[in-house]
C-alpha positions in Angstrom: 103.4 131.8 140.1 104.6 134.6 138.0 106.8 132.8 136.6 105.2 129.6 136.2 102.2 131.8 133.9 104.9 133.7 131.8 106.5 130.2 130.9 103.4 129.1 129.9 102.7 132.2 127.8 105.7 131.5 125.9 105.3 128.2 124.9 102.5 129.0 123.8 103.1 132.0 121.5 106.1 128.8 120.6 103.4 126.6 119.2 101.9 129.2 117.5 104.6 130.5 115.5 105.6 127.3 114.7 102.4 126.1 113.3 102.2 129.5 111.6 105.9 129.1 110.3 104.4 127.5 106.7 102.3 130.6 106.0 104.8 133.0 106.7 107.7 131.2 105.0 106.0 129.6 101.9 109.3 128.5 100.5 110.8 127.4 103.4 113.6 124.3 104.3 110.5 121.4 102.5 110.6 123.6 99.1 114.2 123.8 99.4 114.7 119.5 99.7 111.8 118.2 97.8 111.7 118.3 94.2 108.3 117.3 92.3 109.0 114.4 89.6 108.3 117.4 86.9 111.0 119.2 88.2 113.5 116.6 87.3 115.0 117.5 84.0 115.9 114.7 81.6 119.6 113.6 82.1 119.8 114.9 85.7 122.6 114.6 87.3 123.4 114.9 91.0 120.5 114.5 94.4 117.7 115.2 95.2 114.4 113.9 97.5 111.5 113.5 96.7 108.7 113.0 99.1 110.4 110.4 101.5 112.8 109.1 98.3 116.3 110.1 97.7 117.1 109.6 94.2 121.0 109.7 93.4 121.9 109.9 90.0 125.6 109.6 88.5 126.8 111.8 85.5 127.2 109.5 82.4 131.4 109.4 82.0 132.2 108.1 78.5 134.6 109.5 76.2 134.3 110.8 72.7 134.0 107.1 70.6 134.5 105.1 74.1 132.7 102.4 74.7 130.5 101.9 78.2 131.5 99.3 80.5 129.6 96.6 80.5 128.8 97.4 84.5 127.2 100.8 83.3 125.2 99.1 80.5 123.6 96.7 82.7 122.3 99.1 85.2 120.7 102.5 85.1 123.0 105.8 86.3 120.0 106.5 88.3 118.9 104.9 92.0 116.0 105.6 94.0 116.5 104.6 97.7 114.9 104.8 101.1 115.7 103.8 104.4 114.3 102.5 107.5 115.2 102.8 111.1 115.0 101.4 114.4 113.9 103.4 117.3 117.5 103.6 118.3 118.1 105.4 114.9 120.2 102.6 113.7 119.5 101.7 110.1 117.7 98.0 109.3 116.8 98.1 106.0 117.0 100.0 103.0 114.9 99.6 99.8 116.4 100.8 96.4 115.0 101.1 92.8 116.8 101.2 89.7 116.7 100.0 86.1 119.2 97.2 85.0 119.9 94.4 82.7 119.8 94.6 78.7 115.8 95.3 78.6 116.4 97.8 81.7 113.8 96.7 83.8 112.7 98.0 87.0 114.8 96.3 89.7 114.0 96.3 93.4 116.9 95.8 95.8 116.9 95.3 99.4 119.8 95.7 102.0 118.9 93.7 105.1 120.6 92.5 108.4 122.7 89.3 107.8 120.4 86.9 108.6 119.7 84.8 105.1 122.7 83.7 102.3 122.4 83.0 98.8 119.4 80.3 97.5 117.0 81.8 100.1 113.9 84.3 99.6 113.1 87.4 101.1 109.3 88.2 101.0 108.0 91.7 100.8 104.4 91.4 101.8 101.7 94.4 100.5 98.6 93.4 102.4 95.8 91.3 101.2 96.9 92.0 97.4 99.8 89.3 98.0 103.7 89.7 98.0 106.9 89.4 96.4 109.5 86.9 96.6 113.3 88.3 95.9 116.2 86.0 96.0 118.7 86.7 98.0 122.0 87.8 95.9 124.4 87.3 98.8 125.9 88.7 102.2 128.9 90.8 103.1 130.1 93.5 105.1 127.3 92.6 107.5 124.5 92.6 105.3 122.4 90.9 102.7 121.1 91.9 99.6 118.3 91.0 98.0 117.7 91.6 94.2 114.4 91.2 91.8 113.2 92.9 87.8 109.6 93.7 88.5 107.4 92.6 86.1 104.1 95.1 85.1 101.9 93.2 87.8 104.3 93.5 90.3 105.3 97.0 89.9 101.0 97.5 89.8 101.0 95.7 92.9 103.7 97.6 94.4 102.9 100.9 94.0 99.2 100.4 95.2 100.3 99.8 98.1 101.2 102.5 101.1 102.8 100.0 103.4 104.4 96.5 103.6 106.0 93.9 105.7 109.3 92.8 104.5 109.4 89.2 106.1 113.4 88.1 106.5 114.3 84.7 105.6 114.9 82.4 108.5 117.9 82.2 111.0 119.8 79.2 111.5 117.5 78.7 114.5 114.3 78.6 112.1 113.0 81.9 113.5 112.1 84.6 111.1 111.3 88.5 111.7 109.6 91.1 109.8 110.1 94.7 109.3 107.3 97.2 108.5 108.2 99.8 106.1 105.8 102.5 104.1 105.8 103.0 100.9 103.8 106.4 100.4 105.0 108.2 97.6 107.0 105.5 95.5 105.1 106.2 92.3 106.0 109.9 91.9 109.8 109.3 93.5 109.9 106.2 90.3 108.5 109.1 87.8 111.1 111.7 88.8 114.0 108.6 88.4 112.0 107.7 85.1 112.5 111.4 83.8 116.0 111.7 85.1 116.5 108.3 82.9 115.7 109.7 79.8 
């Protein structure tokens, strides 16, 4: 009986310390790993976590007087990404954004299980507001990729949603699956990526 009481007291004490830790450690792990968009300097290189989104920016690698390769001209050097995992921890979906093309349009890239083929579409349902259709770019190495440039109206629609349903292309047997994703914190994350690309 005495051991049970001591165990209960220790459990309550542990929980109390767990909840009180942010007060005693104002610059804890969260403060070290998370960044605000305003903390991302123009020309940033490296990786940084903005909310639940990972910012990764490659350094500009051009020698004096050398021309940038076409692939670097077409795609921005930064990307913002977030992975979505199944209950068993397996990565099932990855959503990324980067600036691409001659006009540096914001582009959405979704990597998903190999259930589609080029010529099909991936649908991103954004509640009652509507959705986005991204063409499947191709499939290789056990996954498929859908890519689409976002016009301003599509960007506004995406940024106004906190969650979405990604509807995968139909399988060979005609079945379609959907994966729920969270989009919280996307607006500040993209603002950080914009600052880094300056």
